[in-house]
N, C-alpha and C positions, 0 to 999 in steps of 0.2 A: 749663627743660628740660635734663636731664643730657646728658653726652656720649654719642654713639651707640655702642652695643656690639653691634649686630646684624649681619646678613649684609652684607658690604661690596660684593660684586658687584651686589647688588640696587640699591644707591645709584649705582654706576657706570653701570648700565644706564639709570637714570632721568635722571642729570645729565650723563653723559659722563665723560671721563677726569679722574680726581682723583689725581694722583701722591702727594699728601700723605696720602691715606686708605689706599691699598693698592697693592701691587705686582702684584696679580692682574689678569688681563685676561679678557675674554669675547668670544666670537664672536657671541653673541646680539644682535640689533638691536631686538627688541621690548621694550616696557616691562615691568617686573616685574608679577607678578600672575597669577591663574589664566588660562591660555590666552593670556597676553600681554594686558595691559590694553588696551582699545580706544584707538586713537590719536585723541583728540579735539583739536580746535583750542584751544590754551590761551587764556585771557582775558589782558588786559593785566596784571591782578593776578597771574595764574598765571606769566606770563613773568618778572615781577620777583621773585616768590617763588623760582623755580628758580635765578635768578642769586644771590640771597641765600643759598640753601641750599648752593650750590657753595662759597662762602666758608666757611660754617660747617663743612662736612664736610672740606674740604681742610686748613684750618688747625686744625681740632679745637677750636674755641672754642664756648662756650655762648652762648645767645641774649643773656643779660644782658651778657656780655663784649663781644659784637659791638655791642650798642647803646651801650655805654660808649665803644668805639672810634669809632663814628660821631659821637657827641657831641663827642669830642676833636678829630676831624678837621674838624668844622664850625667850631670855634673857631680853628683854625690857618690861616695864610695859604696860599693855593694852592687847586687843585682839590680839593674834598672827597673825591671818589672816589679820586684819585691818592694823596692823603695817607693815606687809610684803608688802601689796599693797601701803602703804604710801611711804616706802623706794623705791620701784620700780618706783612710780610716780614722786618722787623727783630727780631721776637720771637726769643728765644734758642733755643727749640725748633725753630722754622722755619730759623734760621740753621744749626744743627747738621745738620738734614736736608739743606739746600742744599749743605753742604760734603761730603755723602756719608758722614757718620759714622753715619748711621742710615738704614734703608730707607724709613721713613715718618715723618711728623710725630709720630704717637703713640709710635713707638719712640724718637724723639729726646726727647720729653717724659719718657719713662721714664728715659733716660740722665741727663737733667738732674736729675730728681726723686730719683734714687738717688745723686746726688753724684759722678758720674763726670766731670763737666765743670768746668773752672776758667775763670774770666773774670778777666783781668789778674792771674793767679797765685793767685786766691782761689776757694775752692769756692762755687759759686752754684747753688742748687737751686730757683730760681724760673723756670719755663718762660716766663712772660710778660715777663721782663726785656727791655727794648728795647735792643738793641745799638747802640753809637755808633761813629762813625769812630775808628780807632786802638785799639779794643778788641782784645785778644788772647784767643783761645779755645784752650785746651789740654786735655789729658786727665790725669786723676789719675795719679800715678806708679805706682800699684799695677799689678802684672802683669796681673791679670784685666781691669782697665779698658783697659789698652793693647791687649791681645790682642783684646778684644771690638770695639773701634773699628777697629783695624787690619784685621780681617776684613771689616768693612763697607766700608771705604775701598778695599780691594783689589778687591771685586766691583762697586763703583759704576761705572756706565756713563754717568751724566749729566754734563753740562758744568757746571763750577763757574762761577757768574756773576761778571762782572768786579768787582763791589763787594766780593768776598771773595777771599782768596788762602790757599792751604793748602800747607804743607810736609809732604809725605807721609812723609818720613823720620822726623821727630820729632813729627808730628801736632800741629803748632802752626799755627793759622789767624789771620789778621788781617782785621778789617773795614776796608776801604779807604775807603769812603764810603757814603752812603745809596743804596739800590737805585734804579735808574731804572725807569720804567714798562715799558720794552721787555724787561726781564729779570725781571719778575714771573713766578713759577712756575705761574700758573694762567690759562687762557684764559677770560675773561669780560668783560662790559660792566659796569664798576663804576658807571656813571651810573644804571643800572637799580636797583642796590642802594641808592644814595642816594635815588632817587625812591621806592623801597619804604618807606624810613623817614621820608620827608619829611612824611607825614601823621600819623606816630606821635610824632614828636619836636617 
């Protein structure tokens, strides 16, 4: 399934707050659909599906990519759910978003894809690159790149997590360490996501 291109408030109304998907908010509390879809009690499968969909829409990954991340997380030491969230959080596009250099993960992916971002001084246009401790993230020297990112940094109101540090003067960031579970940018129960895929993998 391809990345979602449709109405984003509709997804926020169904899944809850997704800062990586959109900056828009809504006062409506009903589910999307004609007259507000009837509030049915979700099944156990439905609950796990919704948690999985939160990850997909927030981080902007395809289903095949998410399955690949779950497989990798299962092979690594530690809690599968926590390792999965760490890998998704350390993606370059999400790291650029968490630094406040872009308003959403999709906008951050576009910045990376268009070559505005440098990692360790070299242009890197792969949004799925997993950042490592001591990586430096900077902006291409061209004026349009600098102005674009500086505008986003100035209006950013979110707190930069402690595993990242940003010098707002020269727009150079450093990855200090791997993100901790407490600072993951999405509220969800990752164990339900692991359970969702346990029957499929």
